[in-house]
N, C-alpha and C positions, 0 to 999 in steps of 0.2 A: 459724489455723495447721493445716496438713493432714498433719503428720508421721505421725499415727497412724491414717490412713485404713484401713478394714478392711471386711469384709463383715459387716453387723450380725447376720445370722442365725447366724453362727458365733462371736459375740463372747462373751467371759467376762471377769471382772475380772482384774487383774494381781496380786491378792493371792497367787496361787500361784507367783509368781516369787520364789524364795528367794535372798537375797544372803548371802555369807559370804566370809571370808578364812581364812588358816591358823589364826587365833586363835579364830574363832567366828562366829556370825551377825552380820549387819550390817543397818542400815536404810538407806533412801535418803538420809536426812540425814547418815549417816556417810560417804558417798562423797565429799563436798566436801573432807574432810581429805586424802584420797588423790589426788583428781583435780582439785580446784579450781585453775584457772589452769595446769594441766599439759597435757602431750601424752598423750592417752588412746589406747592401742592396743587396739582392739576386735576380738576374734577369735571368730566364731561357730564352734561345734564340735559335730559329731555323730559319736560313736564314733571319736574321734581321740586316745585316751589315749597311744598309742605315739608318734605324731607330736608331740604337745604336750610330751612329756617331753624331746624333743630340741630343740624350737623355743624354748620359753620361756626357758631359760637364756641364749639368745643375744640376747634383746631388750634394748636399752640402757636404762639407768635415767636417763640424762640425754642430751638431744639439743640441740646448739647452746646449751648452758647452761640449758636448760629441763628440769625434772623430767619423767620419763615413767613411766607406770604402765599395767598391763595389766588389761583386763576380758575374761574368757572367758565367753561366753554358751553354756552347755551346752544344746543343743537336744534334750533328752530322750534322752540317750545311754543305751545299754544296757551299755556297758563302763565303765571307771573314768576317763572323761574328767574328771569332777569332781575326783577325787583328784589326777590329773596337773596340773590347773590350780592347785589349792591348793599342791601340792608345789613348783610352779614359781614361787610368789610372786604369783600373779594374784589379783584379786578375781573371785569366781565368781557369775554369775547363772544359777541353775538353773531350767530350764523343765521341767515335769512330763511333757511329751510332745513329740514331734517336730512342729515347725510349719513347717520350711523355713528355709533360710539367710537369706532376705530378712526373714522375720518375726523371726528371732533378732536380726538386725542392728537392726531397728526398736526392739526392746527395749533394745539397747545404746545406740542414739542417744538414746532418751528418758532413760535413766539418766545419760548424760554431759551432756545439756542441764541436767538437774536438778542435777548435781554442779558445774556451772560450769567444765567443762574448756575449755581454750583452743583446742585443736586435736584433732580425732578422726582417727586413722589406722585403716583397716580392712585386714586381711590374712587370708589363708586359714590354716586350721589344719593343712593336709596337707603342709606343707613346701615348697610350690611358690614361695612368696614368701620373700625373704631378709631377716631382721632387720638384717643388716649394711648394707642399702641404705635403711633408714629415714631416716637423716640426709640423704641425697640427695633422697629423696622429699619431705620436709617443708620443706626449705630455702626454696623459693619462697614458701611460706605464711608462714614465720617472718620472711622478709625483707620481706614486704608486696607481693611481685611478683604473687602469684596468690592467689585464694580457694579454688580447688580444683585439686589436682595429682593426676594419675593416672600410674601406672607404665605403661611400654610395652615389651613384649618385642620389638616390631618395631624400635624405636630402640635396644634393648639386645640381649638374646639369649634363646634358649629351647632346651630340649631337644626333639627331634623329637616330633611328635604325629600323630594320625590326619590323613591328607591331606584327607579330606572336611571335617573340622571346621576345619582351618586355612583351607581355601578358603572355607568358610561365613563365618568371621570376617572375612576380607578383603572379602567382599561386604557384610557388615553394616557394616563401617567405611565403605564407599562410601555405603551407605544413610543412615547417620548424618550423613555429610558433606553429602549432598543435602538432607536434612531441616533441618539446623541451620546450614548454611553455615560449619561449623567443621571444620577438618581434624583427624580423630582417627585414630590408627594402631592402637589396641588397645582397642576398645570393650568387650571382654568382661573386661578386667582389673579386679579388685576391690581391688587394692593401691593405695590412694589416701589423700590427706590433705585435710581440709577444715576451715575455720573452724567451730567448733561452733555459733556464733550463727546460721549460715545453715541449719542442719539443719531447724528448724521451718518454713522456707519450702517445703520439698519435700513433694509429695504422692506417697506411696509405697504400693504395693499388693502387689507381686509377692512370693510366698513363695519362689520359687526363682530366676527369671531377673532378679535384682535389679540386676546390674551395668549392664545396658543401660538399665533404667528410671531408675536414679539419674543416669546420665550425661545422658539426654535431659532430665530434669527440671532439672538444673543448667544445661545449655547454653541451654535455652529461657527460662531466667530471667536469662540474660546474666551468670552468674558468671564472673569472670576466671579463665580455665582455662589450664593448662599441662600438657604431658606431659614426663616425664623417662625416660631409659633405665633399665630394670631387667632383671634376669635371672629367668626363670621356669623352674624345674626340674620334672621329673616328680614325681608323688606319691611320698613316701618309703616309706610303709607303708600297708597296708590297701587298700580298694577305693573307686573313685570313686563319688560319689553322683549324678553327672550321668546323665541318661537317655541312651538310644541316640541316635546322631548325628542321624537324621532327626527324631525327636521333639524333641531339643535345638534343632535348627534352627527348627522351627515355634514352639516356645516362646519362643525368643529373638526371632524376628521379631514375634511377638504382643506381647511386652513393649515393643519399640521403637515399634511402631505405636500401641499403646494409650497410651503416655506422650505420643507426638506428638499424637494426637487430643485428649487432655486439654489439652495446651498450646494448641491451636488454639481450643478452647472457652474457655479461660481468657483468652486474649488478645482473643477476640471480645467477651466480657462487659466486659473493661476498656475497649475502644474504645467500647462502647455506654454507658459511664458507670454500669454497675451497681455497680462498686466502684472505689475510687480507683486510678489507674494508678500502678505502681511506677516510680520513676525509672530510666531505662535508660542514663544516662550519656552518653558522647560517641558512641555508636553500637555496632554489633554487635561483640562481643568475638571476637577470633581466638584460636585455640588456642595459637599460639606467639608472636604479636606483636599485642597488642590495638591496635585502631585508635584514634587520638586519644590524649588524655591518660588513661593507665590510672588506675583508681580505686585509691588507696592503701588497703590494708587494715590494720586494727589489728595491731600487733606483739604476739603473745601473751606475749612476754617481759615486756612492761610490766604484764601482769596479775598477775605474781608480786609486784610491789611493792604493788599494790592488795590482793592477797590477804593479804600480810603485815600491811598496815595494818588490814584488817578484823579479822584475828585478834587484833591488839594491842588493838583497841577492844572487840571483842565476844567474845573467847575462842574463836574458831573461824570457819571459813568458813560462809557461809549460802547455800544454793542458792536460785536465783530462785524466788519463790513460784508464779508462773504455770507454770513448768516442773514444779515439784513437783505441782501440781494436775493437769497433763496426765498425769504418770506415774500418779497415783492413779486417774484416770478412764478412761484409754484401754483398749480391750478387747484381749483376746488376738487376735493377728493370724491371719487365716484360713489354715489349713494345708492348702489343697487339695492332695491328693497329686499329685506330678508323676511 
């Protein structure tokens, strides 16, 4: 499993990732009580105290009858992001230094795999994504219609942004469509929902341009994919962490092409018989209408029954041992400054 790929020369243990909630410190094993079988909303945050104070009270505690809980990954913030997360009822994973949004998300993914969450939702901390739209976002996953769902401002709405950046995203959408043969309308959107059990299949490296890399990884592995309309607003408070438009464009393009190149190598070794080929189902999955009989995905609501039964028998949820070992072993993700 390649979820925790990183640059070895910059690796350090994850013992320095501190977990806590409003009551006090937590261990990885404690997370299954809060997140096991639930919808986990993972929010990477860097100096976003003011925005989190407004965002977290709006996150629903149940979606479609399934409990939901929030994990904020504080990416080495200098402000009171940690305090805002705890005051808002979230579980906090505190990183001692800034590593980049992609690296912070990988820590969140690892923790949610270990906790046995049913579905992981990711959203930005800056107020651009709307918690009121979480139910719409996650419905195709809960119903078993899709494995990965991504929000689209093109199908929905957005406040005006820089013309050059909007033009660039349109071109990148076209590039993704050419490379994957899947129609994608908003490849830069990180407001998404995915079955947690699929996360360890992904090979993720990017510290900053993670949205494109995540999407290419999922589409080239034939995850059943769907987009839903969402609204994207301008940042509520503070300053954007994105680089200048030209540098952003080069970084985004590099993330797409790097992930695509890895997928070519992966599929080439599969065809050569170096490792067992993964079942690809009835054919290439389409973004809005999968060809052939769509693969039905497990209903996360059914996991609540299993979770209850495990707790009755064993006195609490137990995280998957392999995932726990991955969390214990994987290194700090490379924080190459962007």
